[in-house]
Every structure is written in structure tokens, then in C-alpha cells.
C-alpha positions as semicolon CSV with decimal commas, in nm:
position;residue;x (nm);y (nm);z (nm)
1;X;-3,339;-3,127;4,645
2;X;-3,004;-3,100;4,822
3;X;-2,806;-3,236;4,528
4;X;-2,986;-3,018;4,277
5;X;-2,908;-2,705;4,472
6;X;-2,554;-2,827;4,538
7;X;-2,513;-2,840;4,161
8;X;-2,615;-2,477;4,136
9;X;-2,366;-2,384;4,408
10;X;-2,086;-2,581;4,242
11;X;-2,149;-2,405;3,912
12;X;-2,135;-2,071;4,083
13;X;-1,804;-2,147;4,251
14;X;-1,656;-2,299;3,935
15;X;-1,687;-1,980;3,733
16;X;-1,502;-1,669;3,857
17;X;-1,694;-1,449;3,615
18;X;-2,022;-1,524;3,788
19;X;-2,057;-1,293;4,084
20;X;-2,407;-1,426;4,152
21;X;-2,565;-1,767;4,105
22;X;-2,724;-1,811;3,759
23;X;-3,067;-1,840;3,930
24;X;-3,194;-1,820;4,285
25;X;-3,231;-2,148;4,473
26;X;-3,574;-2,319;4,438
27;X;-3,680;-2,071;4,172
28;X;-3,748;-2,316;3,893
29;X;-3,837;-2,676;3,835
30;X;-3,651;-2,916;3,614
31;X;-3,284;-3,010;3,607
32;X;-3,143;-2,663;3,647
33;X;-3,296;-2,582;3,984
34;X;-3,393;-2,775;4,292
35;X;-3,750;-2,759;4,412
36;X;-3,997;-2,987;4,581
37;X;-4,164;-3,038;4,245
38;X;-3,847;-3,103;4,047
39;X;-3,825;-3,426;3,846
40;X;-3,534;-3,660;3,925
41;X;-3,196;-3,556;3,791
42;X;-3,091;-3,734;3,476
43;X;-2,783;-3,946;3,449
44;X;-2,484;-3,718;3,400
45;X;-2,629;-3,426;3,597
46;X;-2,425;-3,507;3,909
47;X;-2,060;-3,437;3,990
48;X;-1,902;-3,382;3,649
49;X;-2,188;-3,173;3,505
50;X;-2,164;-3,357;3,174
51;X;-2,468;-3,216;3,004
52;X;-2,540;-2,963;2,732
53;X;-2,703;-2,715;2,969
54;X;-2,383;-2,673;3,168
55;X;-2,169;-2,634;2,858
56;X;-2,414;-2,381;2,718
57;X;-2,392;-2,167;3,032
58;X;-2,019;-2,193;3,101
59;X;-1,864;-2,305;2,774
60;X;-1,659;-2,616;2,706
61;X;-1,369;-2,491;2,917
62;X;-1,559;-2,507;3,244
63;X;-1,380;-2,828;3,348
64;X;-1,043;-2,651;3,353
65;X;-1,180;-2,367;3,562
66;X;-1,333;-2,616;3,802
67;X;-1,002;-2,795;3,854
68;X;-0,836;-2,464;3,944
69;X;-1,056;-2,414;4,247
70;X;-0,859;-2,331;4,557
71;X;-0,848;-2,573;4,846
72;X;-1,026;-2,319;5,064
73;X;-1,318;-2,294;4,822
74;X;-1,346;-2,672;4,799
75;X;-1,353;-2,694;5,179
76;X;-1,627;-2,433;5,183
77;X;-1,834;-2,637;4,938
78;X;-1,788;-2,957;5,135
79;X;-1,879;-2,781;5,460
80;X;-2,190;-2,635;5,299
81;X;-2,309;-2,973;5,176
82;X;-2,244;-3,146;5,506
83;X;-2,419;-2,872;5,700
84;X;-2,727;-2,892;5,480
85;X;-2,759;-3,270;5,475
86;X;-2,667;-3,298;5,841
87;X;-2,936;-3,052;5,938
88;X;-3,191;-3,246;5,738
89;X;-3,103;-3,571;5,911
90;X;-3,104;-3,409;6,251
91;X;-3,443;-3,256;6,185
92;X;-3,589;-3,589;6,074
93;X;-3,456;-3,785;6,371
94;X;-3,567;-3,515;6,614
95;X;-3,919;-3,498;6,468
96;X;-4,009;-3,867;6,475
97;X;-3,893;-4,146;6,706
98;X;-3,921;-4,392;6,414
99;X;-4,019;-4,405;6,049
100;X;-4,207;-4,689;5,875
101;X;-4,155;-4,893;6,189
102;X;-4,372;-5,195;6,106
103;X;-4,244;-5,254;5,750
104;X;-3,890;-5,246;5,887
105;X;-3,980;-5,492;6,161
106;X;-4,131;-5,729;5,906
107;X;-3,803;-5,715;5,715
108;X;-3,622;-5,825;6,032
109;X;-3,834;-6,138;6,079
110;X;-3,644;-6,464;6,054
111;X;-3,815;-6,797;6,091
112;X;-3,631;-7,038;6,320
113;X;-3,523;-7,379;6,199
114;X;-3,774;-7,657;6,246
115;X;-4,152;-7,652;6,236
116;X;-4,217;-7,443;6,548
117;X;-4,268;-7,066;6,568
118;X;-4,309;-6,887;6,902
119;X;-4,387;-6,520;6,962
120;X;-4,546;-6,289;7,221
121;X;-4,876;-6,102;7,199
122;X;-4,973;-5,824;7,438
123;X;-5,207;-5,530;7,443
124;X;-5,296;-5,202;7,613
125;X;-4,954;-5,118;7,755
126;X;-5,046;-4,752;7,805
127;X;-5,056;-4,559;8,130
128;X;-4,839;-4,790;8,338
129;X;-4,468;-4,789;8,244
130;X;-4,356;-5,013;8,537
131;X;-4,589;-5,298;8,435
132;X;-4,497;-5,265;8,069
133;X;-4,128;-5,255;8,164
134;X;-4,166;-5,581;8,354
135;X;-4,337;-5,740;8,055
136;X;-4,051;-5,631;7,831
137;X;-3,796;-5,776;8,074
138;X;-3,983;-6,105;8,099
139;X;-4,004;-6,138;7,722
140;X;-3,635;-6,051;7,681
141;X;-3,544;-6,339;7,913
142;X;-3,728;-6,592;7,696
143;X;-3,498;-6,707;7,413
144;X;-3,780;-6,897;7,243
145;X;-3,964;-6,579;7,142
146;X;-3,899;-6,482;6,780
147;X;-4,087;-6,151;6,786
148;X;-4,359;-5,960;6,973
149;X;-4,693;-5,811;6,869
150;X;-4,880;-5,530;7,047
151;X;-5,252;-5,520;6,963
152;X;-5,290;-5,147;7,017
153;X;-5,314;-4,875;7,281
154;X;-4,944;-4,829;7,330
155;X;-4,996;-4,472;7,455
156;X;-5,263;-4,272;7,635
157;X;-5,299;-4,035;7,340
158;X;-5,126;-4,045;7,003
159;X;-4,900;-3,744;7,047
160;X;-4,539;-3,716;6,939
161;X;-4,420;-3,686;7,298
162;X;-4,597;-4,002;7,410
163;X;-4,483;-4,208;7,112
164;X;-4,131;-4,086;7,184
165;X;-4,159;-4,220;7,540
166;X;-4,293;-4,551;7,410
167;X;-3,992;-4,599;7,184
168;X;-3,750;-4,498;7,455
169;X;-3,896;-4,774;7,670
170;X;-3,889;-5,055;7,413
171;X;-3,556;-4,983;7,242
172;X;-3,338;-5,161;7,502
173;X;-3,542;-5,478;7,445
174;X;-3,579;-5,499;7,069
175;X;-3,332;-5,776;7,000
176;X;-3,644;-5,925;6,840
177;X;-3,884;-5,747;6,602
178;X;-4,171;-5,560;6,767
179;X;-4,487;-5,524;6,557
180;X;-4,801;-5,322;6,627
181;X;-5,171;-5,297;6,549
182;X;-5,337;-4,959;6,594
183;X;-5,560;-4,891;6,896
184;X;-5,810;-4,615;6,963
185;X;-5,573;-4,441;7,208
186;X;-5,302;-4,436;6,940
187;X;-5,505;-4,194;6,728
188;X;-5,408;-3,828;6,716
189;X;-5,573;-3,528;6,875
190;X;-5,843;-3,514;6,608
191;X;-5,889;-3,892;6,607
192;X;-5,680;-3,922;6,291
193;X;-5,404;-4,158;6,184
194;X;-5,160;-3,907;6,034
195;X;-4,891;-3,930;6,301
196;X;-4,938;-4,304;6,353
197;X;-4,885;-4,370;5,983
198;X;-4,577;-4,147;5,971
199;X;-4,418;-4,342;6,255
200;X;-4,546;-4,696;6,207
201;X;-4,636;-4,711;5,839
202;X;-4,964;-4,856;5,706
203;X;-5,237;-4,900;5,966
204;X;-5,333;-5,239;5,820
205;X;-5,098;-5,488;5,663
206;X;-5,020;-5,858;5,623
207;X;-4,721;-6,088;5,582
208;X;-4,637;-6,457;5,579
209;X;-4,378;-6,641;5,783
210;X;-4,316;-7,006;5,707
211;X;-4,659;-7,173;5,683
212;X;-4,837;-6,895;5,871
213;X;-5,023;-6,587;5,749
214;X;-5,046;-6,279;5,971
215;X;-5,314;-6,014;5,909
216;X;-5,323;-5,685;6,102
217;X;-5,656;-5,503;6,090
218;X;-5,737;-5,143;6,178
219;X;-6,079;-5,171;6,345
220;X;-6,074;-4,834;6,520
221;X;-6,222;-4,650;6,224
222;X;-6,559;-4,479;6,290
223;X;-6,753;-4,787;6,177
224;X;-6,491;-5,043;6,269
225;X;-6,356;-5,135;5,926
226;X;-6,406;-4,908;5,625
227;X;-6,502;-5,043;5,285
228;X;-6,159;-4,983;5,130
229;X;-5,996;-5,185;5,404
230;X;-6,272;-5,445;5,382
231;X;-6,188;-5,517;5,019
232;X;-5,822;-5,545;5,111
233;X;-5,908;-5,779;5,400
234;X;-6,110;-6,013;5,177
235;X;-5,822;-6,027;4,931
236;X;-5,573;-6,113;5,206
237;X;-5,800;-6,379;5,352
238;X;-5,832;-6,541;5,011
239;X;-5,454;-6,538;4,979
240;X;-5,414;-6,688;5,325
241;X;-5,608;-7,006;5,245
242;X;-5,297;-7,184;5,120
243;X;-5,126;-7,147;5,460
244;X;-5,161;-7,380;5,757
245;X;-5,253;-7,104;6,001
246;X;-5,431;-6,773;5,943
247;X;-5,400;-6,529;6,230
248;X;-5,582;-6,196;6,268
249;X;-5,464;-5,918;6,501
250;X;-5,685;-5,620;6,584
251;X;-5,754;-5,392;6,878
252;X;-6,128;-5,379;6,938
253;X;-6,296;-5,717;7,004
254;X;-6,578;-5,827;6,777
255;X;-6,796;-5,884;7,085
256;X;-6,765;-5,824;7,459
257;X;-6,730;-6,165;7,630
258;X;-6,856;-6,022;7,961
259;X;-7,208;-5,997;7,820
260;X;-7,494;-5,816;7,988
261;X;-7,468;-5,439;7,961
262;X;-7,098;-5,455;7,866
263;X;-7,039;-5,338;7,509
264;X;-6,671;-5,247;7,495
265;X;-6,648;-5,387;7,142
266;X;-6,734;-5,318;6,780
267;X;-7,089;-5,223;6,680
268;X;-7,291;-5,543;6,671
269;X;-7,350;-5,536;6,296
270;X;-6,979;-5,488;6,228
271;X;-6,884;-5,763;6,470
272;X;-7,124;-6,009;6,308
273;X;-7,006;-5,920;5,961
274;X;-6,641;-5,974;6,056
275;X;-6,718;-6,296;6,242
276;X;-6,891;-6,437;5,934
277;X;-6,600;-6,334;5,712
278;X;-6,342;-6,491;5,943
279;X;-6,544;-6,810;5,962
280;X;-6,583;-6,821;5,583
281;X;-6,206;-6,815;5,534
282;X;-6,130;-7,048;5,825
283;X;-5,928;-6,803;6,032
284;X;-5,730;-7,006;6,285
285;X;-5,722;-6,752;6,568
286;X;-5,814;-6,390;6,643
287;X;-5,614;-6,178;6,891
288;X;-5,762;-5,856;7,031
289;X;-5,715;-5,609;7,315
290;X;-5,917;-5,305;7,429
291;X;-6,083;-5,482;7,726
292;X;-5,818;-5,466;7,998
293;X;-5,836;-5,831;8,090
294;X;-5,782;-6,185;7,966
295;X;-6,061;-6,378;7,793
296;X;-6,069;-6,663;7,545
297;X;-6,344;-6,843;7,359
298;X;-6,503;-6,861;7,015
299;X;-6,675;-6,604;6,794
300;X;-6,898;-6,776;6,539
301;X;-6,679;-7,084;6,571
302;X;-6,346;-6,898;6,538
303;X;-6,114;-6,911;6,843
304;X;-6,023;-6,576;6,997
305;X;-5,808;-6,442;7,280
306;X;-5,841;-6,097;7,435
307;X;-5,516;-5,977;7,588
308;X;-5,542;-5,629;7,736
309;X;-5,322;-5,669;8,040
310;X;-4,988;-5,507;7,958
311;X;-5,030;-5,203;8,182
312;X;-5,358;-5,014;8,140
313;X;-5,596;-5,009;8,441
314;X;-5,772;-5,342;8,480
315;X;-6,149;-5,352;8,430
316;X;-6,236;-5,577;8,722
317;X;-6,118;-5,784;9,016
318;X;-6,203;-6,142;8,915
319;X;-5,859;-6,310;8,929
320;X;-5,952;-6,541;8,641
321;X;-5,973;-6,251;8,398
322;X;-5,829;-5,933;8,542
323;X;-5,453;-5,954;8,587
324;X;-5,146;-5,818;8,410
325;X;-5,009;-6,056;8,151
326;X;-4,893;-6,123;7,799
327;X;-4,937;-6,427;7,576
328;X;-4,680;-6,675;7,453
329;X;-4,809;-6,816;7,125
330;X;-4,664;-7,123;6,956
331;X;-4,753;-7,231;6,603
332;X;-4,677;-7,583;6,490
333;X;-4,831;-7,806;6,221
334;X;-5,134;-7,580;6,185
335;X;-5,207;-7,575;6,557
336;X;-5,209;-7,267;6,781
337;X;-5,103;-7,299;7,145
338;X;-5,162;-6,998;7,371
339;X;-4,992;-6,976;7,711
340;X;-5,073;-6,695;7,952
341;X;-4,767;-6,536;8,112
342;X;-4,854;-6,343;8,427
343;X;-4,663;-6,024;8,497
344;X;-4,558;-5,997;8,860
345;X;-4,626;-5,649;8,995
346;X;-4,606;-5,471;9,328
347;X;-4,984;-5,476;9,346
348;X;-4,991;-5,852;9,334
349;X;-5,199;-5,885;9,012
């Protein structure tokens, strides 16, 4: 858009006979005018204007007239272009704290030499910046960590202001990539994913690193996992079978390990359907959050760990389960080792 309209401005300045631009900006589509619907400019439409349309409008002597431009007019053109493009960049950076965050973090991943891979997993960092800050500091001091994964609920509500605060807090510590799964608190005002997707990219995705396959699931849809995502998930699980470890990261647990009247989890039918799918494809480990605590066990034979202790208010007082923490996960030779790292806080949790 900028270049197309710059071309119009250049043509106007290049011809003294034209007291007005040949057409108003954004008035037409195609190569002669810039608009949001314009097709890409063809080769030769930039800089030298070497195309028949330009020669038809200005004649074959337009190059000579262009070279006679005064220095002042050239400076004006350059200033105009810089002002336009600069304003666009400033607007973009001011509007969003990040763009396509997760795809860019995946690009940063580098597997260490040897057969061992170590990373951090944490969840529910919202509502308590001091605890989350301590977790970030603790992880930054550990040189063995290759990257970190947050399993959702990074903010209290998915607004631009709160995401901006989240990024301000993590930026000093992102020497290592920092990946996310979406949580229910990360949704926008109308429980939608528009802003989340603009900042973080796709709300479900997968990648491989060495002999390990990582699958990030969005299970905060109205029914847990929609059918479109379900088809994608089955495809990724099939693809993951050739890897030594298959890891799934999601926010809402399949089931609530506390039992009884506690149902802070997916609808039972959805949980059972996912558990059967994960068992069918021999998922090595499931990581979830949502319940502000630490629990581990098996769902339909598949190992799981719930880590919801990165800052949000704890759901109980039992010291075995309710304390602030993150996980240090090590993958080696198809085995998954999970170490709980307690976060020391003023409250003593």
C-alpha cells in the first residue's frame, strides 16, 4: 500500500506539467493505485517505473524530467515516505506487545548437544506478579533450561493492557524461548480468541525437537475441543508416533484429581474422549493447569501433571498439593522426568 501510493507521489513530482496527482490516493485497485484490495505490484513497477502505463501517461522522456528534480523536492519525497512508514511501524508496535509470538519462539528453539532436553513448565501466573517474577528469576538462574512453557492463564482477563503487562514482565528473562498454551482467562471480553491470536498466533499448534513431539491443545472452547481442532489433533498424534516422546500441553485438566464434588475440569464426556485418544496414540505425558495446585497421576493409563502454581490464588492449604511452583522437565531416551521446583514467597508457600 505504501509503495503503491509512493509511486503515485513520485509520478506527480516527476512531471512539472501535472499540478494534481493523476488520480486520488486509494481511488482504484490494480497497479496504478494503492488500496487494501490491490494485487501485488509487478516486477518493474518500483523505483524506475519501467512499464508501459507510466510511459503512456508521461511519455518516453519522463526519465529525463525525473533526473532534473531539485534536491529539495527529493528531500520532501524521502521525508514523506519515512513519515508514512514510520507511523505505520509505530502504530503496530503501540497496538500489540507482540505479533505471532509462539511461531517466532518455535523458530528460536535449539536442541542442545547430547541426548538430554530440559525445559520448564508452569501455569496460572495471573494475578500475582511478585510470585511470577520469582519464578522467572529462578528459571533464569538455571542454565540447563532450554525453554519454558506456560499452560495458560497468563492474565486475569485477555485485554490489551494486561497482555502488555505480561510481556513487560517476561521480556527481561527471555534469553530462552517462552511458549504458551491458551487458558480460559486469556480469552477476550466476549470470550473470544481474536486478540490472543493476534498476539500469540494459532491457539493450537505442534512442533518437534530432536526425538520429541510437542502438541499444544486449545481446550477452553465451549465444549473443550471443537471438531475442527479434533481432526487436527488426530493428525498430529498420528504423526507423533515415530518420535520417542509425545507430549501434550493444555490448560483445563481432563479430570479433577481432587474427586468428590470438585469438577474444575473438562466436561466428563470430553475428558473421557480425550483420554481414550491419548491412550490410543501412546501419549507419553500430559501437562495441564487451571487447578491452582500440584497434582500428578494417570488418566486412562497416561501420565499427567497439573501445574497451576505460578501465581494465581491457591485452591487449598494441603502442603502436598497447594504451593507455588514450576516444573523442571527432562527428556532422555524416551523417558520423562518431572522435578517440582518450589517458589519461595513471603507467605511461606
